[in-house]
Every structure is written in C-alpha cells, then in structure tokens.
C-alpha positions as CSV (number, residue, x, y, z in Angstrom):
1,M,-8.3,-76.4,35.1
2,V,-12.0,-76.7,36.1
3,F,-14.4,-77.4,33.2
4,F,-17.6,-77.4,35.2
5,S,-18.9,-75.6,38.2
6,F,-22.1,-76.5,40.1
7,N,-22.6,-72.8,40.8
8,E,-23.3,-72.3,37.1
9,I,-26.3,-74.6,37.4
10,K,-27.9,-72.3,39.9
11,K,-28.1,-69.4,37.4
12,K,-31.4,-68.7,35.8
13,E,-29.9,-68.6,32.2
14,T,-28.4,-72.0,32.7
15,L,-31.6,-73.6,33.9
16,I,-33.5,-72.1,31.1
17,G,-30.9,-73.4,28.6
18,L,-31.1,-76.9,30.1
19,V,-34.9,-77.0,30.0
20,L,-35.0,-75.7,26.4
21,G,-32.4,-78.2,25.4
22,Q,-34.5,-81.0,26.8
23,I,-37.6,-79.8,25.0
24,I,-35.6,-79.7,21.7
25,S,-34.4,-83.2,22.4
26,L,-37.9,-84.4,23.0
27,L,-39.1,-82.8,19.8
28,S,-36.2,-84.3,17.8
29,T,-37.0,-87.7,19.2
30,Y,-40.7,-87.3,18.3
31,I,-39.8,-86.2,14.7
32,S,-37.4,-89.2,14.3
33,F,-40.1,-91.5,15.6
34,T,-42.8,-90.2,13.2
35,T,-40.3,-90.3,10.3
36,S,-39.4,-93.9,11.1
37,E,-43.1,-94.8,11.3
38,L,-43.8,-93.1,8.0
39,A,-40.9,-94.9,6.3
40,R,-42.1,-98.2,7.7
41,K,-45.5,-97.6,6.1
42,G,-43.8,-96.7,2.8
43,I,-44.4,-92.9,2.8
44,N,-41.5,-91.0,1.2
45,A,-41.8,-87.2,1.7
46,P,-38.6,-85.9,3.2
47,T,-39.1,-82.2,2.2
48,S,-42.6,-82.1,3.4
49,Q,-41.6,-83.7,6.7
50,S,-39.0,-81.0,7.4
51,F,-41.1,-78.1,6.2
52,L,-42.9,-77.4,9.5
53,G,-39.7,-77.4,11.4
54,Y,-38.2,-74.8,9.1
55,V,-41.3,-72.7,9.3
56,L,-41.1,-72.7,13.1
57,L,-37.4,-71.9,13.1
58,A,-37.9,-69.0,10.7
59,T,-40.8,-67.7,12.7
60,V,-39.1,-67.8,16.1
61,Y,-35.6,-66.8,15.2
62,G,-36.7,-64.4,12.4
63,S,-38.8,-62.5,14.9
64,I,-36.0,-62.5,17.5
65,M,-33.6,-61.1,14.9
66,L,-36.1,-58.4,13.8
67,Y,-36.7,-57.4,17.4
68,R,-33.0,-57.3,18.4
69,R,-31.6,-56.0,15.1
70,P,-28.1,-57.5,15.5
71,V,-25.2,-56.6,13.3
72,I,-24.7,-59.5,10.9
73,K,-21.0,-60.2,10.5
74,A,-21.0,-62.7,7.6
75,K,-22.2,-62.1,4.0
76,W,-25.7,-63.2,3.1
77,Y,-24.5,-65.8,0.6
78,Q,-22.5,-67.6,3.4
79,Y,-25.7,-68.0,5.4
80,F,-27.6,-69.1,2.3
81,L,-24.9,-71.8,1.5
82,L,-25.1,-73.1,5.1
83,A,-28.9,-73.2,4.9
84,L,-28.8,-75.1,1.6
85,V,-26.5,-77.6,3.1
86,N,-28.7,-78.0,6.2
87,V,-31.9,-78.6,4.1
88,E,-30.3,-81.1,1.9
89,A,-28.7,-82.9,4.9
90,N,-32.1,-83.1,6.6
91,C,-33.7,-84.6,3.5
92,L,-30.9,-87.3,3.3
93,V,-31.4,-88.1,7.0
94,V,-35.1,-88.6,6.5
95,K,-34.4,-90.7,3.5
96,A,-32.0,-92.9,5.6
97,F,-34.9,-94.0,7.8
98,Q,-36.0,-96.2,4.9
99,Y,-32.9,-98.3,5.2
100,T,-32.0,-98.7,8.8
101,S,-33.4,-98.3,12.4
102,M,-34.3,-95.1,14.1
103,T,-31.6,-95.6,16.7
104,S,-28.8,-95.9,14.1
105,V,-30.0,-92.8,12.2
106,M,-30.3,-90.7,15.4
107,L,-26.8,-91.7,16.6
108,L,-25.3,-91.2,13.2
109,D,-27.0,-87.8,13.1
110,C,-24.5,-86.8,15.8
111,W,-22.1,-86.4,12.9
112,A,-23.9,-83.1,12.3
113,I,-22.2,-81.6,15.3
114,P,-18.6,-81.9,14.1
115,C,-19.7,-80.8,10.6
116,V,-21.4,-77.7,11.9
117,L,-18.4,-76.8,14.0
118,V,-16.1,-77.2,11.0
119,L,-18.4,-75.2,8.7
120,T,-18.8,-72.3,11.2
121,W,-15.0,-72.3,11.8
122,V,-14.3,-72.1,8.1
123,F,-17.1,-69.7,7.0
124,L,-18.0,-67.7,10.0
125,K,-14.5,-67.7,11.7
126,T,-15.9,-68.9,15.0
127,R,-13.4,-69.9,17.8
128,Y,-14.2,-72.9,20.0
129,S,-13.0,-73.8,23.5
130,L,-11.3,-77.0,24.5
131,M,-14.6,-78.2,26.1
132,K,-16.5,-77.9,22.9
133,I,-13.8,-79.6,20.9
134,S,-13.8,-82.5,23.4
135,G,-17.5,-82.8,23.0
136,V,-16.9,-83.2,19.2
137,V,-14.4,-85.9,19.9
138,V,-17.0,-87.8,22.0
139,C,-19.5,-87.5,19.1
140,I,-17.0,-88.8,16.6
141,V,-16.1,-91.8,18.8
142,G,-19.9,-92.5,19.1
143,V,-20.3,-92.3,15.4
144,V,-17.4,-94.7,14.8
145,M,-18.9,-97.2,17.3
146,V,-22.3,-97.0,15.6
147,V,-20.8,-97.6,12.2
148,F,-19.0,-100.7,13.4
149,S,-22.1,-101.9,15.1
150,D,-24.2,-101.5,12.0
151,V,-21.7,-103.0,9.7
152,H,-21.3,-106.1,11.9
153,A,-25.0,-106.5,12.5
154,G,-26.3,-109.7,11.1
155,D,-30.0,-108.9,11.0
156,R,-29.9,-106.5,8.1
157,A,-28.8,-106.9,4.5
158,G,-25.4,-105.4,3.8
159,I,-26.5,-103.0,1.0
160,C,-29.1,-101.4,3.2
161,V,-26.6,-100.7,6.0
162,I,-24.1,-99.2,3.5
163,T,-26.9,-97.1,1.9
164,S,-28.2,-95.7,5.2
165,L,-24.7,-94.9,6.5
166,S,-23.9,-93.1,3.2
167,L,-27.1,-91.1,3.4
168,V,-26.5,-90.0,6.9
169,F,-22.8,-89.2,6.5
170,I,-23.4,-87.1,3.4
C-alpha cells in the first residue's frame, strides 16, 4: 500500500494547496505571536482579536459559496453549532496565552484537529481515510508529549500550567 506518490506533487492543484497551507501556517504563527505579546502586556480581548479572522473567512468562503452555489447536505443548525463551538474554542485559546508560553499553546492547539474530525464524523457523517486517521494519532501523541513537558516544567507555577492546559483542551 502506497500512501504518498511524488507524482502527486507535480500536479498544479497539489502545489497550490501546499503554498496556501504554508501561507495559512505563517498567518497562524503571526496571530499567535501577536496574541502572546498582547497577553504579555496585559491586554485581554479574545473576541476582538479573533474578529478580523472570522470576517476574512466569511468574506472569502461566503463569496465562494455564493458563486458556486453548492448543495448543502447538513441542516443549518448543525453548522451553527459547529461555528459556536469554534468561536468559543478560539476565545479560550487566546485566553490560554495569559498562562503559558506561545509554543505550548500552539502545540496544544493541535488538539483541534482530532476534535474537528470527531465532530464532522458525528454531525456531518464524513468518512476519513487511514492516512488522515494516522495524522490524528500523530497529533494526539504530540499533545500528550506537550502536556507531560508542561506539567514537569519547573520554571512555571503549577496552577498556571493546569489553567492553560484546561483552557486549550476545552
């Protein structure tokens, strides 16, 4: 069984996907850095910090959906529930920057990947390949390692580590 083929990289769609993924990664790192700096200066505004990202997502993907007019398979309230969970989770992640380092929050944010897969499997009836499930396992292993690293770190107070881990995991 072959999981990866170098011929796939040569396709235009794959290259575009790789470039866009790197751009999103850079933007995510920039947002995390600015959030960490704001938390370090004592500024606490998680909803305001996430607002621009949601406006951009709504503008880009809303216009794409209006242009393509796809058939929506799930009920509207299922999408609303997932959006509500996403907004609250982002506010908790931004709040977690007040209690721990940027590296810990970004690595623990990988927990979002398994959560999204489970939620889309339950609510949207999405099926996933073995490759995607193995990627989720790698994320979970990384999260476990970060949790043990933070708990055993001696440079932070125990309550701050537990608080930050709780905020990111919720």
